[in-house]
C-alpha positions in Angstrom: 170.5 122.5 119.4 168.3 122.2 116.4 169.3 125.4 113.7 165.7 127.2 111.6 165.6 129.2 109.0 162.8 131.1 108.4 162.6 133.0 105.1 160.2 135.5 106.1 160.8 138.4 103.5 159.3 141.3 106.1 158.6 140.8 109.8 156.1 144.1 109.8 152.5 143.7 110.8 150.5 141.5 109.2 149.4 137.9 108.2 151.7 135.9 107.1 154.2 137.4 109.1 152.6 137.0 112.0 152.8 133.3 111.3 156.9 133.4 110.7 156.8 135.4 114.3 154.7 132.8 116.2 157.2 130.0 115.0 160.1 131.6 116.4 158.1 132.8 119.6 157.0 129.2 120.2 160.1 127.3 120.1 161.7 126.7 123.1 165.3 128.7 122.8 167.2 126.1 124.5 166.0 123.1 121.8 165.6 126.1 119.0 167.5 129.0 117.1 165.7 130.2 114.8 167.1 132.5 111.9 164.6 134.8 109.7 165.6 136.0 106.2 164.2 140.4 105.3 163.8 141.5 102.6 163.9 144.8 104.6 166.1 147.9 106.2 164.0 148.3 108.7 162.9 144.5 111.1 159.8 145.2 111.7 157.5 145.3 115.0 157.7 141.3 114.8 161.4 141.1 113.7 162.1 143.1 117.5 159.6 140.6 118.9 161.4 137.6 118.0 164.9 139.1 118.3 164.2 139.8 122.5 163.7 136.7 122.3 166.8 135.7 121.4 166.5 135.2 117.2 168.4 136.3 114.4 167.9 138.1 111.4 169.5 138.9 108.3 169.1 141.2 105.6 168.8 140.4 102.1 168.3 142.2 99.5 164.9 141.2 97.0 165.5 138.6 95.1 164.5 140.9 91.7 167.5 142.4 92.2 169.7 139.4 90.9 168.1 136.0 91.6 171.7 134.9 90.9 173.5 136.8 93.9 170.5 135.6 96.4 170.7 132.4 95.4 174.6 132.7 96.3 173.7 134.5 99.4 171.3 131.8 100.7 174.2 129.0 99.9 176.8 131.2 101.8 174.6 131.8 104.9 173.1 128.1 104.9 176.8 126.7 104.5 177.8 129.1 107.9 174.9 127.5 110.6 174.4 124.2 110.7 170.1 124.6 110.2 168.1 120.9 110.1 165.3 122.9 108.6 165.1 125.4 106.2 160.9 126.8 106.0 160.2 129.6 103.3 157.2 131.9 103.1 157.9 133.9 100.3 155.2 132.0 97.4 157.1 131.5 94.5 160.9 132.9 94.6 160.1 129.9 97.9 161.5 127.9 94.9 165.1 129.5 95.1 165.2 129.1 98.4 164.2 124.7 98.1 167.3 124.1 95.6 169.9 126.1 97.6 168.8 123.9 100.5 168.7 121.3 99.6 172.0 121.5 97.5 173.2 122.2 100.8 171.4 118.7 101.8 169.4 120.5 104.8 166.8 117.7 105.7 163.8 119.6 106.3 163.0 121.7 103.1 159.3 123.2 103.9 157.5 125.4 101.3 154.6 127.4 102.5 152.0 129.0 100.6 150.4 132.1 101.9 148.4 133.7 99.3 145.7 132.7 96.3 146.8 136.1 94.3 146.7 136.0 90.8 149.6 138.5 90.4 149.5 139.6 86.1 149.0 137.2 82.9 152.5 137.9 81.7 154.3 135.4 79.6 157.0 136.1 82.0 155.5 135.9 85.0 154.1 132.9 83.9 157.7 131.4 83.1 159.3 132.1 85.7 156.1 130.7 88.2 156.4 127.4 86.2 160.2 127.7 86.9 159.7 128.1 90.2 157.0 125.3 90.6 158.8 123.1 88.9 161.9 123.8 91.6 159.4 123.8 94.6 157.7 120.3 93.4 161.5 119.2 93.4 163.2 120.3 95.9 160.8 120.5 98.9 160.3 118.3 101.5 156.7 119.7 102.7 154.3 121.9 100.9 152.6 123.6 103.3 149.5 126.0 103.1 147.0 128.4 104.8 144.0 127.2 102.8 143.3 124.8 100.0 143.3 127.9 97.7 146.6 129.4 98.5 148.2 125.5 97.9 146.7 125.2 94.6 147.9 128.5 93.4 151.4 127.4 94.8 151.8 124.1 94.1 148.9 123.3 91.5 146.1 121.3 91.6 147.7 117.9 91.1 150.6 118.6 93.9 148.7 119.5 96.6 145.9 117.3 96.4 148.9 114.6 96.7 151.8 116.1 98.9 149.5 118.9 100.4 149.5 119.7 104.0 147.2 121.9 106.0 148.2 124.1 108.4 146.1 126.7 109.4 147.1 130.1 111.0 146.6 130.5 114.4 145.6 132.8 116.9 145.6 132.7 120.2 141.5 133.0 120.3 141.3 134.5 124.0 143.9 136.7 123.5 141.2 138.4 121.0 138.4 138.1 122.9 135.7 140.7 123.7 136.6 143.4 126.2 134.9 145.9 127.5 137.6 148.0 129.1 139.3 147.9 126.0 136.9 149.1 124.1 136.3 152.0 126.9 139.6 153.0 126.3 140.0 153.3 122.8 136.8 155.4 122.3 138.1 157.5 125.5 141.4 158.0 123.2 140.0 158.4 120.2 136.8 160.6 121.0 134.9 157.9 120.0 132.5 156.8 122.3 129.0 158.1 120.9 130.0 156.6 117.6 129.1 153.5 115.1 132.9 152.6 114.2 132.9 151.0 111.0 136.7 149.0 111.2 139.2 147.5 109.1 142.7 146.0 109.9 145.3 145.2 107.3 147.8 147.0 105.1 147.0 149.5 103.0 147.4 148.3 100.0 145.3 148.2 96.3 144.8 144.0 97.0 143.1 144.9 100.1 140.4 147.3 99.0 140.1 150.1 101.2 139.7 152.3 98.9 136.0 150.5 98.6 134.9 151.4 102.1 135.8 155.2 101.9 133.9 155.4 98.1 130.8 153.8 100.9 131.2 156.3 103.7 129.1 159.1 102.1 126.1 157.3 102.1 126.7 155.1 105.1 127.1 158.8 106.9 123.8 160.3 105.1 121.7 156.9 106.5 123.9 157.0 109.7 125.8 160.5 110.6 127.4 159.2 114.0 130.1 156.4 111.7 133.4 157.0 111.7 135.7 154.8 109.8 139.0 153.2 111.9 141.6 151.5 109.6 143.9 149.9 111.2 147.5 149.1 109.6 150.4 151.1 107.0 151.2 150.7 103.4 152.3 151.9 99.6 148.7 153.3 99.3 148.1 155.2 102.5 148.8 158.9 100.6 146.4 157.8 98.2 143.9 156.5 101.2 144.5 159.8 102.7 143.4 162.1 99.9 140.4 160.5 98.1 139.3 160.4 101.8 139.7 164.1 101.5 138.6 164.2 97.9 135.1 162.4 98.8 134.5 165.1 101.7 134.8 162.7 104.7 138.9 162.7 106.0 137.5 164.0 109.5 135.3 160.9 109.7 138.4 158.4 108.6 140.5 157.3 111.5 144.1 156.2 110.3 145.8 154.2 113.4 148.9 153.2 111.6 150.0 150.0 112.8 149.5 148.8 116.3 150.6 145.6 118.4 147.3 145.2 120.6 145.0 144.6 117.5 142.8 143.0 120.0 142.4 146.9 121.6 140.8 148.1 118.7 138.5 145.3 117.3 136.9 145.7 120.8 136.3 149.3 120.1 134.7 148.4 116.6 130.9 147.7 115.9 131.2 146.3 112.4 134.4 145.0 110.8 134.3 145.6 106.8 136.9 143.4 104.3 136.8 143.8 101.0 139.5 142.1 99.4 140.1 141.9 96.5 142.1 138.7 97.1 143.0 136.3 100.3 144.4 133.2 101.1 144.1 132.5 104.6 143.3 136.0 106.7 144.6 135.8 109.6 142.4 139.2 110.5 139.3 137.5 109.9 139.8 134.4 112.7 140.4 137.6 115.1 137.3 139.3 114.2 135.1 136.0 114.9 137.3 135.6 118.2 136.4 139.3 119.4 132.7 138.8 118.3 132.3 141.1 116.1 130.5 141.4 113.1 131.8 141.4 109.8 131.6 142.2 105.6 133.6 140.2 103.5 134.5 140.1 100.4 133.3 136.4 98.6 136.8 136.2 97.4 137.7 135.6 101.1 137.6 132.0 101.5 135.4 130.0 103.7 137.6 127.9 105.1 137.3 131.4 107.7 133.6 130.9 107.7 133.4 129.6 111.0 130.2 131.6 113.1 127.6 133.9 112.5 129.2 136.5 112.6 130.5 136.3 108.8 128.1 138.2 106.2 129.6 137.6 102.5 128.9 139.4 99.6 130.1 139.8 96.4 132.4 143.1 95.4 130.1 143.0 91.8 126.7 143.6 93.7 125.5 147.3 94.2 127.2 149.6 97.1 123.8 150.0 99.2 123.8 146.1 99.2 126.9 147.2 101.5 125.9 149.4 103.2 122.5 148.1 104.4 124.4 144.9 105.2 127.2 147.6 107.5 124.2 149.5 108.8 122.0 146.2 109.9 124.0 144.2 111.8 124.7 144.1 115.8 127.3 143.0 117.8 126.3 140.6 120.8 128.3 141.8 124.1 126.8 138.6 126.1 128.5 136.0 123.6 132.1 134.8 123.9 133.5 133.5 120.7 136.9 132.8 121.6 136.1 129.2 122.8 134.1 128.4 119.2 137.1 130.0 117.1 139.6 127.4 119.5 137.5 124.3 118.6 137.5 124.7 114.8 141.1 124.1 115.1 142.4 127.7 114.3 144.0 128.1 117.7 147.6 129.1 118.0 149.2 125.9 120.0 147.3 123.6 117.4 149.1 125.4 114.7 152.5 125.8 116.0 152.4 121.8 117.4 152.3 120.9 113.3 155.0 123.0 112.3 157.1 121.9 115.1 156.3 118.1 114.3 157.5 118.4 110.5 160.9 120.2 112.3 161.1 116.8 113.6 161.0 114.8 110.2 
């Protein structure tokens, strides 16, 4: 039996969190026992899934609460189990994990970059990131990234070009294929059978920029009065977004669904997907959308790595809002084409990604 430790931070519904979950679900329980460290009191929907598979979850405080305590707790846990691999997904705080794992002589130490987000430019933060990058580069055995921008953000351009290992985020492409049955079920449930449904999935947070979509809705409704917006996900900005919808007079045209585990069903119910993110690493949601055959109007901050089909329509957030509105209203779903095989052929299927991850664990 091989013991693998994942530092996931959270196992609520999200892109990087899904990768962490998939690793635990994919492993043969007769060969691997996967453990997780998270920083939440609630293990989340994904956490419940991996627990049901036999994985263990350990709850730690946020590293920033006390870095020294975090480091000591890491080493304490690593001493308790015979881990053969440690795989950390928490961007720059990965440095502490890699240092602890090296000191504990764990042979496989994987850093995994999931985001290209630049969060603030303070001197303290800059110094911390440089220190963490030094630990990551000197203590990791493997530098993994979901996309080139994310890899360069965490490891630096020179190190990523020399040592980086690109492992594309994978999805079960067939599971996300369009379903007329699910489309009818969801649209009936929400009484939107005769509506033009704009959709979005993602954590309700500033970086995902859902407020931008809300600001478009009054003008969209003037041009298409049967439009509704369906937001899948939850997060710290939910109350603010609900208040914004009220202020704009569109709250009766916005559906806050919350977190769901059957995202593919909701994608089938949509007519167009809108994704105006400020920053992204390699968003799984854009892969899922394309597998579903859903036209997608996205910000050009999204890495072109995920521009796999003609369904993608990138626009700059600096463009006039009218350009976004016209693009949203001009696209049409092609219900007769199955895009799932096209996605699989591009290398973004789940099985390909997981085989690459487990090959690293076997080194």
